[in-house]
N, C-alpha and C positions, 0 to 999 in steps of 0.2 A: 526638127526641134527636139531638144533633149527633154525627156520626161522623167518624172520621179517615181521610184518604186513605191509600192503601196505601204509596206511595213517598215520603212527605213527610219521613221521618226516616232518618238514617244508620243502618246496621246493621253487625254483625260477620260476618254470613254472606257468603261470597264470591260465591255465585250471586245472592243478593239485590242485592249491591252492583254486580255486573257489569251487571245489567239496569238498576238505578236510575241508574248513572253513564254509560250509553250506551257500554259497553266493546265489546260486539259479539263477544266471544270466550267460549267455554265449553269445558269438557273433554268435552262430549257431541257437539258439532258444531263444525266449523271456523269457521263464521260464521252469523249470524242477523240479523234486523232488530229491534233493541231497541225501536224505536218501536212496531212492531206487537205485540211481546210485552208491553210495558208497557201498551198500550191494552187488550189482551185480559185481562190480569190485573186491571186496574182495573175492567173490566166484570164479571169474576167476583166481585170483592170487593163491588161494588155489590149484586149479587144475593145474595151469601152472608151479608151482614151480618144479624145476628140468629140465624143458625144456628151461629155460632162461639162458642167459650168465651172467657173474659176474657183469657186469655194468648195468644190466637192471633197478634195482630200482633207482639208482642214476641218470641215464639218464632220466627215466620217471618223476622223481620229479623235476629235474632242467633244462632239455633241451627239450626233445621231448616226452611229455606225450601222445599226440595223436598218434604219430607214434608207440610208444611202446604199447599203448592200442591195436592198429591194429594187431601187432605181436601176442599179447596175445590172443585176440579174435579169430584170424584166427587159431592159434594152438589149442585152446580149441574146436573150431568148428570141426576140424578134429578128435580130440580125441573123442568127442561125437559121431562122425560117425563111430568110431571103426577103424580108420586108424592108422597104427603103426608108430607114430612119435617117433624118438629116443630122449632120454634125453641127455642133454649137460650141466649138473650142473657144470662141471669144465672148461667149454669153456670160452675163452677170447672174443668170439664174432666174430672171423675171419671166413669168409665163409658165405654161405647162411644161412638164419634165421631158416629154417626148413629142417630136413633130415628125409625122410620116407624110411623104409625098408619093402618091400613086397616080401617075399621069397628071391630069390637071387638078386632081382633088387632094385636099389637105385633111389629115386626120390628126387629132390631138389626144395624148394620153397623160393624165395627171396621176402620179403615184403618191401613195400615202401609207404609212404604217402607224396606226393610232396607238396611243399609250393606254395604260390600264385605268386612267381616270383619277379624279381627285375628290369626287363627291362621295356620298354614302354608298354609291353603287360601285365603288372601286373594286377591281378584280383582285382578290387575294391570291398571292403567289402559291403555286402548288408545292407542297412539302413532300419530298419523296418518302419520308418516314410514315406518311399518312396511309392507312390501309384502305379507307373509303371516305368519299366526300361527294357532295353534290357538284355537278358541272354547272358553273355560273353562266348558263346559257343566256338569260335575259341581260345580265351585265355585259357579256361579250357582244351581244347583239346591239346594245346601246352604243358601245364604242364604235362599232362598224357603221351604224346609222349616223352617228355624229360626224364620222369621217365623210360620209356621202353629203351631209348637209354642208359641211365646211367647204368641200371641193365644188359643190354646186354654186355656192356663193362666190367662190374664186372665179368660176367661169364668167359670171356677170361682170366682175372686175376686169377680167382680161378683155372682154368685149368692149367695155367702156374705154379702156386704154388703147384699143385698136390692135391688140396683139393677135386676136383671133376673130373670125367672123361668126355671127350667130347662126350662120348656115352650114358651118363645118362640124362634122361628127366629133364628139367629145366623149372620151372613155375615162372613167375613174377606176384606177387599179389599186385595190386595197389588199394589204398584207396583214395577217393576224399575228405575226411572229412575236410582237411585244406583249400580247395578251396572255401568254402562257401556253403550255402544251396540254390542251384539253381536247378530248375526243369530240368528233362531230359525226353527222350522218347525212344521208341523201334526202332531199337536196341540201346543199351546204347552208350554213348559218346565215350568210349574207343574202343568199337568194330567198330563204324563208323570211328574212327580215324586211324585204321590200315588196313582197307579194302577199303579205298578211297570213303566212303559213305558220301554224303553231306546232305542237308536239304530235308525234304519231299516236293514233288511237286504234284500238281493235274492238270488234264485237265478238262476244263469246256466248254460245248457247249454254244457258245455265244448267240445262238438263243433261246434255251430252258432254259439256266441258270443251267442245270443239270451237275453234275460231271460225266465224262465219263471214266476217268482212273486216276491212281495215282501211286506213287512210290517214289523214291529218286533220287536226282541229284547226279552227280559224282563230287567228290572233291579230286583231286590227291595230293594237297599240301596246306600248309598254310604259309603265310608270317609272319616271326618273326621280330619284330621291336626292334632293340637294342638302347641303350641310345645315341649312336653316329649317330642315324637316319639311320644307315645301315640296309638294308633288307636282311634277310636270308630265303631261301626257305626250309621249312621242309616238306618232303614227307609224305603223308598219305597212303602209299602203302607198309608198312613194311611187311605185310603178303601176298602180291601179287607178287612182283617182286624184293625183296631185299634179296640177299643171306646172307647178314650180320646178318639177324635175323633168319636164319634157325635152329639155335641152341636153339631157344625158342620153347618149346613144346606147351605151352598154356599161355594165360593171364587170370588172375582171377581179377575181379573188384567188388568193393563194396563201398557204401557210409555210412556204419555203423560207428557210432561214439559214444562217451560216453553219448551223450544226447538223442539218439533215440534208445537205446538198452533196454529200459524198457517201461512199459505201459505209455501212450496209444499207443506208436509206435510199441512196440514188446510185444507179449503175449506168455509167455513160455508154457501156457497150449495148445496153438494151433501151435506155430511156433517152428521150429528147429533153433538153432544157425546156421547161415550160409544160412538161407533161402533167404537172400538178396544178395547172391553171383551171379555173372555172369561169366561164364567160356567160353572162346573162344579157340578152338583148332586152332593151326597154320597149315594151309593146306600145308605148305612147310616144315614142321618140319622134321629134320633128325632123331630125337628121339621122335616119336609121343607119346602122352599120351593116354592110353586106354580110350575109351568112357565109361562113367559111373564110372570113377575112383573116382571122387568127386561128390557124389549124393546129391547136395545141390543147391537150387536156380534154375537157368536156365543154360543150357549147349548149346553152339552154335558151329556149324561147317559148313564148305562150302562143299556142295556135289559135285559129279562129273560133274554136270551141272552148277557149279559155283553159286548155289542158297544157300543162308544162311538158315540153318535149326536150329530149337530150340527144346530142350527137357526140360520139366518142372519137377523138382524134389521136389516141395513143399510138406511138410508134410500135410498141411491143404488142402484137396481136394477142398474146397470152393475157394481157391486162384488159383487153377490150371485151367488155361484157355486153356491148350493144349489138 
């Protein structure tokens, strides 16, 4: 079957057009090499064809280029790892984005790249002329949590329609690329957001001035400010004491985007696609994901002593600090 090249047609999405027209400027990075980015995306598209729904190209060109890039990158990362992703060339797009068959078992992955928001908590774009500003950590966490809420509700809809079984593992894969290029720290923002983890804290001996201990504060909720000035409490304990989320097997998180997937940010001679993934197992999952199912990036879980553990799966041993 004849397939269409990715960048052959004009589109309405500004990021798609920036790369297609060799603009070399994006709101995420000051500059990039559009030739390298185009070539990489073309390679992804060649591998991804057959796993996409019918509306993929039209949607990528005109509506949600970054979201569709995330679906494509995620799928190709899994294929490179040898995971058995099922093709869906005749699909209309209804249901989760990725279906995996391993033996008699089916696994589902729903991908999402949340936007900056529309309420008073909207994430303000980073201006490169700024010398210093606060990282909008709460605002970014809200967007990520809202994505978890949305895709958890979608799971119930899929079950009701008979698309998936309530007994099948379900992973929500969230990408922060639309939220702006803001720094993060360990454990990543999404993981802190569902385990009630706040900001780092240290204890200092006032007499000696030496650090004596450290850790993280507890943050069980965030206040969401609506345009009406109304405040809504959004819990940060989805994976601690919320039965509504026990159908979520794991969360996968990444900040990969079309502008940091090539050198100098990504070196295919050293790095595997997906080395920038963070996967957190839900300790309350009804359908747990086997540990090591996705051997990419970092894998997190809460042990029996309620301690967050991490396993590094980096291809490049120089990056492996575990």
